[in-house]
C-alpha positions in Angstrom: -15.7 -57.9 -47.9 -19.2 -59.0 -47.2 -18.5 -60.1 -43.6 -16.5 -57.0 -42.4 -19.6 -55.0 -44.0 -21.6 -56.7 -41.9 -20.5 -56.6 -38.8 -19.0 -52.7 -39.1 -23.4 -52.5 -40.2 -23.8 -54.6 -37.5 -21.9 -52.6 -34.4 -23.3 -49.2 -35.6 -26.2 -50.0 -35.3 -25.9 -51.6 -31.8 -24.0 -48.3 -30.9 -26.6 -46.0 -31.9 -29.3 -48.5 -30.3 -27.4 -47.7 -26.3 -27.7 -43.9 -27.4 -31.4 -44.2 -28.4 -31.7 -46.0 -25.0 -29.9 -43.5 -22.5 -31.7 -41.1 -24.6 -34.9 -42.2 -23.4 -34.2 -42.4 -20.0 -32.5 -38.9 -19.1 -34.4 -35.5 -19.6 -33.3 -32.1 -21.8 -31.6 -30.8 -19.1 -29.8 -33.8 -18.0 -31.2 -35.2 -14.6 -33.0 -38.9 -15.1 -36.4 -39.4 -15.3 -37.9 -41.6 -12.3 -39.9 -44.3 -14.4 -43.5 -43.1 -14.8 -43.0 -40.5 -12.6 -44.5 -37.0 -14.4 -45.0 -34.7 -10.7 -41.4 -32.8 -10.2 -39.9 -33.2 -6.8 -40.7 -29.8 -4.6 -37.8 -27.5 -4.3 -35.8 -26.6 -1.2 -36.4 -23.3 0.3 -33.0 -21.8 0.8 -35.0 -18.5 1.7 -33.2 -17.3 5.7 -36.2 -18.0 8.4 -37.6 -20.8 6.0 -38.9 -24.9 6.8 -35.2 -26.0 6.4 -33.2 -24.0 8.7 -33.3 -23.5 12.3 -33.8 -19.5 13.6 -33.2 -18.5 17.5 -35.8 -16.6 19.5 -37.2 -13.8 18.9 -38.1 -11.4 20.9 -42.2 -11.3 19.4 -42.2 -15.0 20.6 -42.7 -14.0 23.9 -44.7 -10.7 23.3 -41.9 -8.3 23.2 -40.7 -5.9 20.8 -36.6 -5.6 21.1 -34.6 -6.7 23.6 -30.5 -6.7 24.7 -30.2 -10.7 24.1 -32.2 -14.1 25.2 -33.4 -13.7 28.0 -32.6 -17.6 28.4 -29.4 -16.6 28.2 -29.5 -13.7 31.0 -28.8 -16.1 34.0 -26.0 -14.7 36.1 -26.4 -12.2 38.6 -25.1 -8.7 39.4 -24.7 -7.0 41.8 -22.8 -3.4 43.0 -21.8 -1.7 46.3 -23.3 1.9 47.0 -20.2 3.3 45.9 -19.9 1.7 43.4 -23.6 2.4 41.3 -24.9 5.1 43.3 -25.2 8.1 41.7 -24.2 7.3 38.2 -25.7 7.0 34.5 -25.3 2.7 33.4 -26.1 2.4 29.8 -26.5 -0.7 28.1 -26.7 -0.6 24.0 -29.8 -1.8 22.2 -30.1 -1.4 18.2 -33.5 -1.3 16.9 -33.7 -2.4 12.6 -37.2 -1.7 12.4 -38.9 1.5 13.9 -40.8 0.7 16.8 -43.0 1.8 19.7 -41.4 2.2 23.3 -44.2 2.3 26.1 -41.8 -0.1 28.3 -38.7 -1.1 29.9 -38.1 -4.5 31.0 -35.9 -4.7 33.7 -34.5 -8.5 35.0 -34.5 -8.4 38.9 -33.2 -11.2 40.3 -33.3 -10.4 44.2 -34.2 -7.8 46.1 -32.6 -6.3 49.7 -36.2 -5.9 51.9 -33.9 -3.9 54.4 -32.8 -1.3 51.3 -33.7 2.6 51.3 -34.1 3.5 47.8 -34.6 6.9 46.4 -34.5 8.8 43.3 -33.9 5.4 41.1 -34.9 5.7 37.4 -34.9 3.9 33.8 -34.7 6.0 30.2 -33.8 5.8 27.2 -31.2 8.0 25.4 -30.5 8.0 21.3 -27.3 7.7 19.2 -26.8 12.1 20.2 -26.9 11.6 24.1 -30.8 13.2 24.0 -32.8 11.6 26.5 -36.0 10.3 25.1 -38.1 9.1 27.8 -37.6 8.0 30.9 -39.6 6.4 33.9 -40.9 7.7 37.3 -38.5 6.7 40.3 -38.6 3.2 40.3 -37.9 2.9 44.0 -40.3 0.4 44.4 -41.0 -2.0 41.8 -37.2 -2.9 43.2 -38.7 -3.6 46.8 -40.7 -6.1 45.1 -40.9 -9.0 43.3 -37.7 -10.2 41.9 -38.9 -11.1 38.4 -38.6 -10.0 35.0 -41.3 -6.6 35.0 -42.3 -3.7 32.8 -41.3 -0.3 33.8 -43.6 2.2 32.0 -42.0 5.3 30.8 -44.0 8.3 32.0 -44.7 9.0 27.8 -44.2 6.7 24.8 -42.6 7.2 21.9 -41.4 6.1 18.4 -38.5 4.7 18.1 -37.2 5.1 14.8 -34.4 2.4 13.5 -30.9 3.3 14.7 -29.3 2.9 18.3 -30.0 3.5 21.6 -29.2 3.2 25.3 -31.3 2.3 28.1 -30.3 4.6 31.2 -30.3 2.4 34.7 -29.9 5.2 37.6 -29.7 3.9 41.7 -28.9 5.9 44.5 -29.9 4.9 48.4 -28.8 2.3 50.9 -28.4 -1.5 50.2 -26.6 -4.9 51.1 -24.5 -5.2 47.8 -25.3 -8.8 47.3 -29.1 -8.3 47.8 -30.1 -5.8 45.1 -29.6 -8.1 42.1 -29.7 -7.9 38.4 -30.6 -10.4 35.8 -27.8 -10.2 33.1 -25.6 -11.9 30.0 -22.5 -12.4 32.6 -20.0 -11.0 30.1 -19.6 -7.6 31.6 -16.9 -5.8 30.1 -15.9 -8.3 27.1 -19.7 -7.3 25.3 -17.5 -4.1 24.4 -15.1 -6.1 22.2 -14.3 -4.3 18.8 -16.1 -0.9 20.6 -15.0 2.6 21.5 -16.5 5.7 23.0 -20.0 6.9 22.0 -20.6 3.5 20.9 -19.4 1.4 23.2 -22.1 -1.7 24.6 -22.1 -1.4 28.0 -20.8 1.9 30.0 -21.5 4.2 32.7 -21.1 8.1 32.2 -21.1 10.7 35.4 -21.5 10.4 38.9 -23.8 12.1 41.6 -26.3 12.3 39.4 -30.6 12.1 41.4 -32.3 12.1 38.3 -31.4 11.3 34.3 -29.9 14.5 32.7 -31.3 15.9 29.2 -28.2 15.0 27.4 -25.5 12.8 27.9 -21.8 13.5 26.6 -21.7 9.8 25.1 -17.7 10.5 24.2 -17.4 10.3 28.0 -18.6 6.8 28.2 -16.5 4.6 30.7 -15.6 1.3 31.9 -14.4 1.2 35.4 -17.1 0.5 37.5 -17.8 -2.1 35.0 -14.3 -3.9 35.0 -15.0 -4.6 39.6 -18.0 -6.5 38.1 -20.8 -4.6 37.4 -21.9 -7.2 34.2 -24.2 -6.5 31.3 -28.2 -5.6 32.5 -30.9 -7.4 30.9 -33.7 -5.3 29.2 -36.3 -5.7 26.8 -39.0 -3.5 25.5 -42.7 -3.1 24.7 
């Protein structure tokens, strides 16, 4: 009996010693302790835009306030005939998610027609109700020079509250179809996936216009012209 008792006692003591060793190597929360270390490991940030993740280009990276898309992706060139777009108001939707002072519309001019005869060409901004908030003077001279991305000033600056807006382009005159060209995404009609009037991302309204009207009925947005290859233009705000 004495031998058996001694053996049992010895086994219990060994098991208890093992538990004490494990307890000494484990923190109260169950995490292994680094030998000799007293400083906790730095936390990894999981917040959006943190150092641990990639975030795509923002307009502010290029001294702009908003844009219809990264200009690096606006590699396509779009053109249309005079019969196709002259006198039509072409609309490209832009969504602002913060209060934005708006003084210029940037347009990506890809090519010029030195023999064109342009007149009554404008850019403007409509809000979600179809009200014209601001427009440029006639931009015909700017469409004849410097095939680059360029800011075209609004006649009167305004502050845009967060919401949906439409950049409007009106062209008039005579030009060669494949000479006067604009930068675009190349997406064309597919940019309207899941959308219906009056919220189309890309559309045209009206015909026979020589100036931008004070109001538009956005329920009349049409895709018939852009289905022919008048791809969605690139614009930015500054």
